[in-house]
C-alpha positions as CSV (number, residue, x, y, z in Angstrom):
1,M,152.3,-23.3,133.5
2,T,149.1,-24.2,131.6
3,R,146.6,-23.7,134.4
4,Q,144.2,-20.8,134.3
5,A,145.3,-18.1,136.7
6,T,143.1,-17.9,139.8
7,F,144.1,-14.4,140.9
8,T,145.0,-11.3,139.1
9,P,148.6,-10.2,139.9
10,P,149.0,-7.0,141.9
11,P,149.7,-3.8,140.0
12,G,153.2,-3.8,138.5
13,A,153.6,-7.6,138.9
14,R,153.5,-10.5,136.5
15,A,152.7,-14.2,137.0
16,Y,154.7,-16.8,135.2
17,A,156.5,-20.1,135.6
18,L,160.0,-19.8,137.1
19,R,162.3,-22.4,135.4
20,T,164.7,-24.0,137.8
21,A,167.0,-27.0,137.9
22,R,164.2,-28.8,139.8
23,G,161.3,-27.9,137.6
24,E,159.0,-25.0,137.1
25,F,157.3,-23.1,140.0
26,A,154.5,-20.6,139.7
27,V,155.5,-17.1,140.9
28,V,154.3,-13.6,141.1
29,D,157.2,-11.2,140.4
30,S,157.2,-7.5,140.9
31,S,160.1,-5.1,140.0
32,P,161.2,-2.0,141.9
33,K,159.2,1.1,141.2
34,A,160.6,3.3,138.5
35,G,162.9,5.9,140.1
36,A,163.4,3.9,143.3
37,E,166.9,2.9,144.2
38,V,167.3,-0.8,143.5
39,R,167.9,-2.5,146.8
40,G,167.7,-6.2,146.2
41,V,165.6,-9.3,145.5
42,V,163.2,-11.0,147.9
43,L,162.0,-14.6,147.7
44,M,158.8,-15.3,149.7
45,L,157.5,-18.8,150.7
46,P,153.9,-19.2,151.7
47,G,152.5,-21.3,154.5
48,F,150.3,-24.4,154.9
49,T,147.3,-24.4,152.6
50,G,148.5,-21.0,151.4
51,S,149.9,-19.6,148.2
52,K,152.0,-16.9,146.7
53,E,148.9,-14.7,146.7
54,D,149.2,-14.4,150.5
55,F,151.9,-11.8,149.9
56,R,149.8,-9.8,147.4
57,L,149.5,-6.7,149.5
58,L,153.3,-6.5,150.2
59,H,154.4,-6.2,146.5
60,E,153.6,-2.5,146.0
61,P,155.0,-1.1,149.2
62,L,158.2,-3.2,148.9
63,A,158.6,-2.2,145.2
64,E,158.4,1.5,146.3
65,R,161.3,0.8,148.6
66,G,163.4,-0.6,145.7
67,Y,162.9,-4.3,146.2
68,R,162.0,-6.9,143.6
69,V,159.6,-9.4,145.2
70,V,159.2,-12.9,144.0
71,A,156.5,-14.9,145.8
72,V,156.3,-18.6,144.9
73,D,154.0,-21.5,145.1
74,G,156.0,-24.5,146.4
75,R,155.9,-27.9,144.9
76,G,152.3,-29.1,144.9
77,Q,150.9,-25.8,146.1
78,H,148.2,-24.0,144.1
79,E,149.6,-23.4,140.7
80,S,152.9,-25.3,141.0
81,D,152.7,-29.0,139.9
82,G,153.5,-31.9,142.2
83,P,152.6,-35.6,142.7
84,L,149.1,-36.1,143.9
85,D,149.8,-39.3,145.9
86,D,153.5,-39.5,146.6
87,E,154.3,-37.9,149.9
88,S,158.0,-38.6,149.6
89,A,158.2,-35.8,147.0
90,Y,157.3,-33.4,149.8
91,A,159.9,-34.4,152.4
92,Q,161.2,-31.2,154.0
93,R,164.7,-31.7,152.5
94,E,163.2,-32.0,149.0
95,L,161.2,-28.8,149.5
96,A,164.4,-27.1,150.9
97,R,166.3,-28.1,147.8
98,D,163.5,-26.6,145.7
99,V,164.1,-23.3,147.5
100,L,167.8,-23.4,146.7
101,A,167.0,-24.0,143.1
102,Q,164.5,-21.1,143.1
103,A,167.2,-18.8,144.5
104,E,169.7,-20.0,142.0
105,A,167.3,-19.3,139.1
106,L,166.8,-15.7,140.3
107,G,170.5,-15.2,139.8
108,L,171.5,-13.2,142.8
109,P,171.8,-13.6,146.6
110,V,168.3,-13.0,147.9
111,H,166.5,-12.1,151.1
112,L,164.5,-15.1,152.1
113,V,161.1,-14.8,153.8
114,G,159.1,-17.8,154.9
115,H,155.6,-17.5,156.4
116,S,154.5,-20.2,158.9
117,L,155.2,-23.6,157.2
118,G,157.2,-21.6,154.6
119,G,159.5,-20.4,157.5
120,Q,160.4,-23.9,158.5
121,I,161.1,-24.9,154.8
122,A,163.2,-21.7,154.5
123,R,165.1,-22.7,157.7
124,A,165.8,-26.1,156.2
125,A,167.1,-24.5,153.0
126,V,169.4,-22.2,154.9
127,L,170.7,-25.1,156.9
128,L,171.5,-27.0,153.7
129,D,173.3,-24.0,152.1
130,H,173.2,-20.4,153.3
131,S,175.3,-18.9,150.6
132,P,172.4,-17.9,148.2
133,F,170.8,-15.8,150.9
134,L,171.4,-12.3,152.3
135,S,169.1,-12.7,155.2
136,L,166.3,-14.9,156.6
137,T,162.9,-13.6,157.9
138,L,160.7,-16.0,159.8
139,M,157.2,-14.6,159.6
140,S,154.8,-16.1,162.1
141,S,156.9,-19.3,162.0
142,G,158.1,-20.9,165.2
143,P,161.0,-23.0,166.5
144,A,159.3,-26.4,166.5
145,Q,155.9,-28.1,166.1
146,I,152.7,-26.0,166.0
147,S,150.5,-25.6,169.1
148,V,148.3,-28.4,170.3
149,S,145.1,-26.7,169.1
150,Q,146.5,-26.3,165.6
151,Q,147.8,-29.9,165.6
152,Q,144.2,-30.9,166.2
153,R,143.1,-28.7,163.3
154,V,145.7,-30.3,161.0
155,K,144.6,-33.8,162.2
156,L,141.0,-33.0,161.2
157,L,142.2,-32.1,157.7
158,R,144.4,-35.1,157.4
159,D,141.6,-37.5,158.5
160,A,139.3,-36.0,156.0
161,L,141.8,-36.2,153.1
162,A,142.2,-39.9,153.9
163,V,138.6,-40.7,152.9
164,L,137.4,-37.8,150.8
165,S,138.3,-36.0,147.6
166,M,139.6,-32.4,147.6
167,E,136.3,-31.2,146.3
168,E,134.4,-33.2,149.0
169,V,136.7,-31.9,151.7
170,W,136.1,-28.3,150.6
171,E,132.3,-28.8,150.6
172,A,132.5,-30.4,154.1
173,I,134.6,-27.5,155.4
174,Q,132.2,-24.9,154.1
175,A,129.2,-26.7,155.7
176,M,131.0,-26.9,159.1
177,G,131.8,-23.3,159.6
178,P,134.8,-20.9,159.2
179,P,137.5,-23.0,157.4
180,E,140.3,-21.9,159.7
181,E,138.4,-23.3,162.7
182,V,137.4,-26.7,161.3
183,G,140.6,-28.0,159.8
184,G,140.4,-26.2,156.5
185,P,142.6,-23.5,154.9
186,A,143.3,-20.3,156.9
187,R,141.7,-17.1,155.9
188,G,143.2,-15.8,152.6
189,P,142.9,-13.4,149.8
190,G,140.1,-13.5,147.2
191,D,136.5,-14.3,147.0
192,P,135.0,-17.8,147.8
193,E,135.4,-19.1,144.3
194,Q,139.0,-18.0,144.1
195,L,139.7,-19.6,147.4
196,R,138.0,-22.8,146.3
197,R,140.0,-22.9,143.1
198,R,143.2,-22.3,145.1
199,W,142.3,-25.2,147.5
200,L,141.6,-27.6,144.6
201,G,145.0,-26.7,143.1
202,H,146.8,-28.2,146.1
203,S,148.1,-31.7,146.0
204,P,146.6,-33.9,148.7
205,A,150.0,-35.6,149.2
206,Q,151.6,-32.1,149.8
207,L,148.9,-31.3,152.4
208,L,149.4,-34.7,154.1
209,A,153.2,-34.5,154.2
210,T,153.6,-30.9,155.2
211,G,150.8,-31.2,157.8
212,R,152.7,-34.0,159.4
213,Q,155.9,-31.9,159.3
214,L,154.1,-29.1,161.2
215,C,153.0,-31.5,163.9
216,T,156.4,-33.1,164.4
217,E,159.1,-30.5,163.5
218,P,162.0,-30.5,166.0
219,D,163.6,-27.4,167.5
220,R,166.5,-26.5,165.2
221,V,167.1,-23.0,166.5
222,A,170.6,-23.8,167.9
223,E,171.6,-25.1,164.4
224,L,170.2,-22.0,162.7
225,A,171.9,-19.6,165.2
226,A,175.3,-20.9,164.1
227,V,174.7,-19.8,160.5
228,P,176.3,-16.4,159.7
229,L,173.2,-14.6,158.4
230,P,171.1,-11.8,159.7
231,F,167.8,-13.1,161.1
232,H,164.4,-11.4,161.5
233,V,161.5,-12.8,163.5
234,L,158.3,-11.0,162.5
235,S,154.8,-11.8,163.8
236,G,151.5,-10.3,164.6
237,A,150.6,-9.3,168.2
238,H,148.5,-12.5,168.6
239,D,149.1,-16.0,167.1
240,D,147.4,-19.3,167.9
241,T,149.8,-21.3,165.8
242,W,153.0,-20.4,167.8
243,P,152.3,-18.2,170.8
244,V,154.0,-14.8,170.6
245,A,156.1,-15.6,173.7
246,I,157.6,-18.6,172.0
247,L,158.5,-16.4,169.0
248,D,160.0,-13.8,171.4
249,D,162.2,-16.5,172.9
250,M,163.2,-17.8,169.5
251,A,164.3,-14.3,168.5
252,V,166.5,-14.0,171.5
253,R,168.1,-17.4,170.8
254,L,168.8,-16.4,167.2
255,N,170.0,-12.9,168.2
256,A,167.5,-11.8,165.6
257,H,165.8,-8.5,164.9
258,R,162.3,-8.8,166.3
259,T,159.1,-7.1,164.9
260,V,155.6,-7.5,166.4
261,V,153.0,-5.9,164.1
262,A,150.2,-4.3,166.1
263,G,146.7,-5.3,164.9
264,A,147.9,-8.4,163.1
265,E,147.5,-12.1,163.9
266,H,149.0,-15.1,162.1
267,S,149.1,-13.4,158.7
268,P,150.6,-9.9,159.2
269,G,151.2,-9.4,155.5
270,A,147.5,-9.6,155.0
271,D,146.3,-8.2,158.2
272,Q,148.6,-5.1,158.3
273,P,150.5,-5.0,155.0
274,L,151.9,-1.5,155.2
275,P,153.6,-1.8,158.6
276,T,154.7,-5.3,157.7
277,A,156.3,-4.1,154.5
278,Q,158.0,-1.2,156.3
279,A,159.4,-3.5,158.9
280,L,160.7,-5.9,156.2
281,A,162.3,-3.2,154.1
282,D,163.9,-1.5,157.2
283,F,165.5,-4.8,158.2
284,W,166.8,-5.4,154.7
285,D,168.1,-1.9,154.4
286,A,170.0,-2.3,157.7
287,T,171.6,-5.5,156.5
288,H,172.9,-3.7,153.4
289,T,174.3,-0.9,155.5
290,A,176.0,-3.3,157.9
291,G,177.3,-5.5,155.1
292,T,176.6,-8.6,157.1
293,H,176.3,-11.2,154.3
294,T,178.8,-14.0,154.6
295,A,179.0,-16.5,151.7
């Protein structure tokens, strides 16, 4: 990748372009801590308007537990290239195929984690081919379309993108109030200039296409439940995007391990990173012990 990095990688991690059969994707990759028993590889997918940096605070505690963590910007997100005006490039199936290529490039079966939109893309990838994955964690990611209030937020953003540039949309968002309340990006890591640069790195077509997906996604839980993988549904104790009760029900339907992180909302990895990392690693450790991966 030739873009100037917006964020400094967390200690012990490096940022680079992961080469895959479907192109290059910007990643932040951290290895297990020296002396830790190597437990496996984790691929993490960010949410709508997010980026690989949303998992920044999870790298160190997971590395201490022996996990290599690879957080990725999807096609057209932040530092990964993608068409600016071709929404077909961001069809969910295309994004799912990108995930399969990323897993293949990492070389081993991986634990897959998807946050919010990333969870629905992760689900689509698993439904295409579950063999590259050891487990699937849906982090603050629900069974179908987002809540009505969040659909309204996405519509605000899509309407603005139809008539304004990305820079103009950013300035309008800043003038109107907290971005997460007026159709802009959710709260994220970094200072205002870093967040601005991250926003400008996104492809408008990616935001339009994935925003539409969030508002129309069908319930595919029954399909997913038939896949022979261990599932984990993790969320904060409060979530406006998918109410916690809906996530509870999805976990039951998936026969999934369920974690609710106290003191966290829609971004538990940022709100409460240490208990979130502990819950993730405990789940993965248990899957290794049980030997539940089926190719």
